[in-house]
Steps between C-alpha positions, in 0.01 A plus 500: 500500500616851423516723807462878530572670833307813599661680795217637711302383802198710398237263357288785363795645309596152377144446375507835320817418303451123456360517143765756395773264620350210305461709183868598492697280738871559556752268340697259718737694732345832392353752745231746393290756687122485477328788679800535732519127582803291405407197289765241425521211256607213724528230236366148525407324824427127536156373605658381826573864594130581508425188703774588753377859529140382537592315819645806674255675736625849409427455128165588347422299186246625247405346168338651196335191356409645161864559399656244741705773672630445853570800722710461812514784753756503777679780676526800269468311174236347276619229262295445186561149366388452142471162327785430259402573142437187299750459220356427157637183343 
């Protein structure tokens, strides 16, 4: 899964910029500013990462079922985990 980190602990602000981040996500290892919030392309994370994070009591896990997007919130960061794009054969 591709991961994008959004550095804020403000859920309302995160919700306001969520679609903007998805429309033009940063590249891997790239930092961009969206409405004053740092957004970072964190690269790929394995499925096991989400399962490990899910078990921690300080992590909030949200899922957008329609697009199969997982959102992890812990500390001062939201992590948006997007399904890997299917490669055409």
